[in-house]
C-alpha positions as CSV (number, residue, x, y, z in Angstrom):
1,L,271.6,149.1,-29.6
2,A,272.3,152.5,-28.4
3,E,275.4,152.5,-31.1
4,A,273.2,150.9,-34.1
5,F,270.3,153.6,-33.3
6,Q,273.5,156.2,-33.7
7,D,274.0,154.5,-37.0
8,L,270.7,154.1,-38.4
9,L,270.1,157.6,-37.5
10,R,273.3,158.9,-39.3
11,V,272.1,157.4,-42.7
12,V,268.4,158.7,-42.5
13,E,270.5,162.3,-41.8
14,A,272.6,161.6,-44.8
15,Q,269.6,160.1,-46.7
16,E,267.5,163.7,-45.6
17,E,270.9,166.1,-46.8
18,A,271.2,164.0,-50.0
19,L,267.3,164.5,-51.0
20,P,266.3,167.8,-49.2
21,E,262.7,167.2,-51.2
22,P,261.7,163.7,-51.0
23,P,259.3,162.4,-52.8
24,G,256.2,161.8,-52.6
25,P,256.1,158.2,-51.1
26,L,259.1,158.6,-48.4
27,A,257.2,162.3,-47.6
28,R,254.9,160.5,-46.5
29,L,256.7,157.5,-44.4
30,L,259.1,160.3,-42.8
31,K,255.6,162.5,-41.7
32,E,253.8,159.3,-40.7
33,V,257.1,157.5,-38.6
34,D,257.4,161.0,-37.0
35,L,261.0,161.1,-37.1
36,P,261.9,164.2,-34.9
37,Y,260.0,162.4,-32.0
38,L,261.9,159.2,-32.7
39,K,265.4,161.1,-32.5
40,E,264.2,162.2,-29.0
41,E,262.7,159.0,-27.7
42,I,264.5,156.6,-28.8
43,P,268.2,157.4,-26.7
44,R,265.5,157.8,-23.7
45,A,264.3,154.3,-24.0
46,I,267.2,152.8,-24.6
47,E,268.5,154.2,-21.8
48,Q,266.0,153.3,-19.2
49,S,266.5,149.8,-20.4
50,G,269.9,149.7,-19.7
51,E,269.0,151.7,-16.1
52,G,266.5,149.0,-15.7
53,I,268.8,145.9,-16.9
54,A,271.6,147.2,-14.1
55,R,269.0,147.2,-11.5
56,V,268.0,143.1,-12.2
57,T,271.4,142.4,-12.3
58,H,271.9,144.1,-9.4
59,I,268.6,142.4,-7.5
60,V,270.1,138.8,-8.8
61,K,273.9,139.4,-7.7
62,A,271.8,139.9,-4.5
63,M,270.0,137.3,-4.4
64,K,273.5,135.4,-5.0
65,D,275.0,136.9,-2.4
66,F,271.9,136.2,0.2
67,S,271.7,132.8,-0.2
68,H,275.1,131.3,-0.4
69,P,274.4,128.1,-2.1
70,G,276.1,125.3,-0.1
71,S,277.4,126.7,2.9
72,E,277.1,124.1,5.3
73,D,280.2,125.2,7.3
74,P,280.9,128.3,8.5
75,L,282.2,130.9,5.8
76,E,284.4,134.2,6.5
77,V,281.8,136.6,5.1
78,D,282.1,140.3,4.6
79,L,279.2,140.9,7.1
80,N,278.7,144.4,5.5
81,R,278.1,143.4,2.1
82,S,275.6,140.5,3.3
83,I,273.6,143.7,4.9
84,E,273.3,145.0,1.8
85,S,272.5,142.5,-0.4
86,T,269.5,141.8,2.0
87,I,268.4,145.6,2.2
88,T,267.9,144.3,-1.9
89,V,266.4,141.7,-1.3
90,S,263.7,142.5,1.3
91,R,263.4,146.4,-0.8
92,N,259.6,145.5,-1.6
93,E,259.1,144.7,2.3
94,W,260.2,148.3,3.6
95,K,260.2,150.7,0.2
96,Y,256.2,151.6,0.7
97,V,256.6,152.4,4.6
98,A,260.1,153.8,5.0
99,N,263.3,155.2,4.3
100,L,266.1,153.1,4.8
101,V,269.8,153.6,6.1
102,L,272.8,152.1,6.2
103,E,275.7,153.0,8.6
104,L,278.1,150.3,8.1
105,D,281.3,150.3,9.7
106,P,284.2,149.9,7.1
107,N,286.8,148.8,9.3
108,L,284.6,145.8,10.1
109,P,286.8,142.8,9.4
110,P,285.5,139.2,7.9
111,V,282.9,137.0,10.2
112,L,283.4,133.7,10.3
113,C,279.8,132.4,10.3
114,Y,276.8,131.1,8.8
115,P,275.9,133.4,6.3
116,N,272.7,132.6,4.7
117,E,271.7,132.0,8.8
118,I,272.7,135.5,9.8
119,N,271.1,137.1,6.1
120,Q,267.9,135.4,7.4
121,A,268.2,136.9,10.9
122,V,268.9,140.0,9.5
123,L,266.2,139.8,6.7
124,N,263.5,138.9,9.7
125,L,264.4,141.7,11.9
126,V,264.0,144.3,9.0
127,V,260.7,143.0,7.7
128,N,260.0,143.1,11.1
129,A,260.9,146.7,11.7
130,A,258.7,147.6,8.7
131,H,255.7,145.9,10.1
132,A,255.7,148.2,13.1
133,I,256.7,151.2,11.0
134,G,253.4,150.1,8.8
135,D,250.9,149.7,12.0
136,A,252.2,153.2,13.5
137,Q,251.4,154.6,10.1
138,S,248.0,153.5,9.8
139,A,246.9,157.2,10.9
140,D,248.2,158.8,8.1
141,P,250.2,156.8,6.0
142,E,251.6,159.2,3.6
143,I,254.6,159.9,6.2
144,K,257.3,157.5,5.8
145,G,258.8,156.1,9.0
146,T,263.0,155.5,8.9
147,I,265.2,151.8,9.4
148,T,268.3,152.5,10.3
149,V,270.3,149.2,9.7
150,S,274.1,149.7,11.5
151,T,277.0,147.4,12.3
152,A,280.4,148.1,14.9
153,L,283.1,146.0,15.6
154,D,283.3,145.5,19.9
155,A,285.5,143.2,22.0
156,G,286.0,140.9,19.3
157,M,281.9,141.1,18.3
158,A,280.2,142.0,15.5
159,E,277.6,144.1,16.2
160,I,274.4,144.6,14.4
161,R,271.9,146.6,14.8
162,V,268.0,147.6,13.3
163,R,266.3,150.5,14.1
164,D,262.5,151.3,13.2
165,T,260.5,155.0,14.1
166,G,257.6,152.2,14.7
167,M,255.5,152.3,18.0
168,G,257.4,150.5,20.3
169,I,257.0,146.9,21.7
170,P,254.4,146.9,24.6
171,E,255.5,146.4,27.8
172,H,253.4,143.5,28.5
173,V,254.4,141.6,25.4
174,R,258.1,142.0,25.6
175,P,259.0,139.1,27.7
176,R,257.3,137.0,25.1
177,I,258.5,138.2,22.1
178,F,261.6,135.3,20.9
179,D,259.0,132.5,22.0
180,P,258.0,130.9,19.3
181,F,254.9,131.0,17.5
182,F,254.1,134.1,19.7
183,T,252.7,137.2,17.7
184,T,250.8,140.2,18.1
185,K,249.3,140.0,14.7
186,E,245.7,139.0,13.9
187,V,244.9,135.3,12.8
188,G,246.5,134.5,9.5
189,K,249.0,137.6,9.1
190,G,251.7,136.3,11.2
191,T,253.5,133.0,12.4
192,G,255.1,133.7,15.3
193,Q,258.1,132.5,13.9
194,G,260.6,135.7,12.7
195,L,262.0,136.8,16.0
196,A,262.3,133.3,17.2
197,I,264.3,132.2,14.2
198,V,266.6,135.5,15.0
199,H,267.1,134.0,18.5
200,T,268.0,130.4,17.3
201,V,270.7,131.6,14.9
202,V,272.3,134.1,16.8
203,V,272.3,132.6,20.3
204,E,271.9,128.7,19.7
205,R,273.8,128.4,16.2
206,H,276.6,131.4,16.8
207,K,276.6,132.2,20.5
208,G,275.9,135.1,20.3
209,T,273.9,137.4,21.9
210,V,270.1,139.3,21.0
211,A,268.8,142.2,22.9
212,F,266.4,144.8,22.3
213,E,265.8,148.4,23.2
214,T,262.1,149.8,22.9
215,E,260.1,153.0,24.1
216,T,256.5,152.9,23.4
217,G,255.6,155.6,20.9
218,A,259.1,156.1,19.7
219,G,260.4,152.7,18.3
220,S,262.7,149.8,18.8
221,V,266.3,149.0,17.9
222,F,267.1,145.4,18.1
223,I,270.7,144.5,18.9
224,L,272.8,141.2,17.4
225,R,276.3,140.5,18.6
226,V,278.2,137.8,17.3
227,P,281.9,136.3,17.7
228,V,283.7,137.8,14.7
229,A,285.9,134.3,15.1
230,M,284.1,130.9,15.6
231,D,286.2,127.6,15.6
232,R,284.7,125.5,12.6
233,K,282.7,123.5,14.6
234,G,280.6,126.6,15.7
235,G,281.7,127.7,18.8
236,P,283.4,131.1,19.7
237,L,287.0,131.1,19.9
238,G,289.1,132.0,23.1
């Protein structure tokens, strides 16, 4: 499209050189279409359209990576790439309240896992972090918080950490946060299933562990650990 516009522009410029004083109807037409404005704005519009198409392509690719259709058996997965796709898919959940920082270990080996379930667990934690920051921002919504997602390899376990700068988890609810249907949100604003699903995916499906650290007024970090190597029946090797 950009090349076609440049070809058309060359034709117009050649015509201008051939007819320095265009006849009345052509002169009026050139004035009406505001040729100098079009020369400046159309290339800019084409560039912005290209950027938009690139963003849409990136999102569609991320959605495909996120869903992993047909992955009923464990698959070897680049966990870092899966997390990046999850962040892209969930962007509307956090972009208004937080900046998101990725600290992904480039040396993390492929992880044999149920990829769509791991993606769902990470998604739930990112959304949970965004909600925690949103609740903390009620006094000053102009100040964004930070969500940090990191990966690491530790003693044969792939570790994922999701940290937020929310208000932390009140002490009296901490023992129950992984209980199904438990929520501190108002009726109609939460199902109480997000963290319960995380626990089921990591502990029951992948034989891993889920933990959290929290400080009132300072935020929380959720720590998922899953075996890098599983047998094909879903149990850890070794």
